[in-house]
C-alpha positions in Angstrom: -11.2 -1.5 21.6 -11.7 -2.8 18.0 -8.6 -3.3 16.0 -8.6 -1.4 12.7 -6.4 -3.6 10.5 -6.4 -4.6 6.9 -4.1 -7.3 5.5 -3.4 -8.4 1.9 -0.7 -9.9 -0.3 0.8 -8.1 -3.2 3.1 -9.6 -5.9 5.9 -7.6 -7.5 7.1 -7.8 -11.1 9.5 -10.6 -10.3 6.7 -12.7 -8.9 7.6 -12.4 -5.2 4.7 -12.0 -2.8 4.7 -9.6 0.2 2.4 -9.3 3.1 1.0 -5.8 3.4 -0.6 -4.7 6.7 -2.4 -1.4 7.2 -3.3 -0.5 10.8 -4.1 2.5 13.0 -1.4 3.1 15.6 -1.7 6.1 18.0 -3.6 8.3 15.5 -1.3 7.4 12.6 -1.8 5.0 9.7 0.9 2.4 9.7 1.8 0.7 6.4 3.9 -2.5 6.8 5.3 -4.2 3.7 7.1 -7.5 4.3 9.2 -7.8 7.4 11.5 -4.8 7.0 9.5 -1.8 5.9 7.1 0.3 8.0 5.8 3.8 7.3 3.7 5.7 9.9 1.8 8.7 8.4 -0.9 11.0 9.5 -4.4 10.3 8.0 -4.1 13.2 5.5 -0.8 11.8 4.2 -2.4 8.4 3.9 -5.1 9.9 1.7 -2.5 11.5 -0.4 -0.8 8.1 -0.9 -4.1 6.5 -1.8 -4.9 9.3 -4.3 -1.4 9.0 -5.9 -1.7 5.2 -6.2 -5.2 5.5 -7.7 -4.0 8.0 -10.3 -1.0 6.0 -11.3 -2.9 2.7 -11.3 -5.6 4.2 -13.6 -2.9 4.9 -16.2 -1.4 1.4 -16.1 -4.1 -0.3 -18.1 -3.0 1.6 -21.2 0.5 0.1 -20.8 -0.4 -3.5 -20.0 1.9 -5.8 -22.0 4.4 -3.1 -22.7 8.0 -3.9 -21.9 9.3 -2.4 -18.6 
């Protein structure tokens, strides 16, 4: 069986880096961030998360450089 896994690093606003792993596990999409966070969701929910991230990220460019 082929493993369906994607791995990347993300950096938060404080400059800390976190390993992010996205895998398929028993019909669910598993999102792991760092060592202590795991969220298993069905594929439809995973697409909802992707859509929400895309919509919010698209709006960020107009605020780059603004104070948080």
